[in-house]
C-alpha positions in Angstrom: -30.8 -8.7 31.0 -30.6 -12.4 31.5 -27.6 -13.9 33.0 -26.7 -17.7 33.6 -24.6 -18.6 36.6 -23.1 -22.0 37.5 -22.5 -23.4 40.9 -21.6 -26.8 39.5 -20.0 -28.5 36.8 -22.7 -27.7 34.3 -23.3 -25.0 31.7 -25.9 -24.3 28.9 -24.6 -24.6 25.4 -25.6 -21.7 23.1 -26.6 -19.4 25.9 -27.9 -16.7 23.5 -30.5 -19.0 22.3 -31.8 -19.7 25.6 -31.7 -15.8 26.4 -33.7 -15.2 23.3 -36.2 -17.8 24.0 -36.8 -16.4 27.6 -37.2 -13.0 26.3 -39.7 -14.3 23.8 -41.6 -15.8 26.6 -41.9 -12.7 28.6 -42.7 -10.6 25.5 -45.4 -13.3 24.6 -47.1 -12.7 27.9 -47.1 -8.9 27.4 -44.2 -8.2 29.8 -40.7 -6.5 29.6 -37.5 -8.4 30.4 -35.7 -6.8 33.4 -32.9 -8.3 35.3 -33.2 -12.1 35.5 -30.5 -14.5 37.0 -30.7 -18.2 36.5 -28.5 -20.0 38.9 -27.9 -23.6 38.2 -26.9 -25.5 41.2 -26.8 -28.9 43.2 -29.6 -30.3 45.4 -27.6 -29.4 48.5 -27.2 -25.9 47.5 -30.9 -25.5 46.7 -32.1 -27.3 49.8 -29.8 -24.8 51.9 -31.9 -22.1 50.2 -35.2 -23.7 50.7 -34.3 -24.1 54.4 -32.8 -20.8 55.0 -35.3 -18.6 53.2 -38.4 -20.5 52.8 -38.4 -22.6 55.9 -39.1 -25.8 53.7 -36.9 -29.1 54.6 -37.3 -30.6 51.2 -35.5 -31.0 47.8 -37.1 -29.1 44.9 -36.0 -28.4 41.4 -36.6 -24.7 41.4 -36.9 -21.9 43.6 -37.6 -18.4 42.4 -37.3 -15.0 44.0 -39.7 -12.5 42.3 -38.5 -8.9 41.8 -41.1 -8.1 39.0 -42.4 -4.5 39.1 -45.3 -3.3 36.9 -44.7 -5.0 33.6 -41.0 -5.4 33.9 -39.9 -9.0 34.8 -37.0 -9.6 37.1 -35.8 -12.2 39.7 -33.5 -14.8 40.6 -34.2 -18.5 39.6 -32.2 -21.3 41.3 -32.4 -24.6 39.5 -31.1 -27.9 40.9 -29.5 -29.8 37.9 -29.6 -32.9 40.0 -33.5 -32.6 40.6 -34.0 -31.8 36.9 -32.1 -35.0 35.8 -34.0 -37.2 38.3 -37.4 -35.6 37.4 -36.5 -36.2 33.6 -35.8 -39.8 34.4 -39.0 -40.2 36.6 -41.2 -38.4 33.8 -39.4 -40.3 31.1 -38.4 -37.3 29.2 -35.1 -36.1 27.9 -33.0 -33.9 30.2 -33.1 -31.0 27.9 -36.9 -31.1 27.7 -37.3 -31.1 31.4 -34.8 -28.2 31.7 -36.7 -26.2 29.4 -39.8 -26.8 31.5 -38.2 -25.7 34.5 -36.7 -22.7 33.1 -39.9 -21.7 31.6 -41.9 -22.3 34.9 -39.7 -19.9 36.9 -40.4 -17.1 34.2 -44.2 -17.9 33.9 -44.4 -17.4 37.9 -43.1 -13.8 37.2 -45.7 -13.2 34.6 -48.4 -14.2 37.2 -49.2 -17.9 36.7 -49.5 -20.0 40.0 -49.5 -23.8 40.6 -50.7 -24.2 44.0 -54.3 -25.5 43.1 -55.5 -28.1 40.5 -56.9 -25.4 38.1 -53.8 -23.2 38.4 -51.6 -26.1 38.1 -53.1 -27.3 34.8 -53.0 -23.8 33.4 -49.1 -23.7 34.4 -48.4 -27.0 32.6 -50.2 -25.9 29.4 -48.3 -22.5 29.4 -45.1 -24.5 30.0 -45.8 -26.6 27.0 -46.7 -23.6 24.8 -43.4 -21.9 25.9 -41.2 -24.9 25.2 -42.4 -25.1 21.7 -41.1 -21.6 21.3 -37.5 -22.7 21.7 -35.2 -23.1 18.7 -31.7 -24.1 18.6 -29.9 -24.2 15.5 -28.2 -27.5 14.8 
């Protein structure tokens, strides 16, 4: 089950399409969907989590807490909407595109992908692009 929680004045339109997309990402990697919570928040909210739980005094776009067991993907994914907006501007992409990238990124971590070395980071970027192409919203 995938839930979307909002700690700021923001919400996804057509949550059902996002949920179906995330489930398809997980299935495409050979996993099952468990309990996944997306929490959309501010820089300040995410910074507090980063300091309190990870001892990192920096801003970030995403923090994920992985509760995956065996082949069942689960966890809490915190995403700073402010950081996503800033990164979209920096990377010269639409906000919606950057949001998809970050949302996929969290789930890909749960599927075993890392991003700490150059090789791992390149594979993560490739997987993000692949999974973003799987998203379809009916207009």
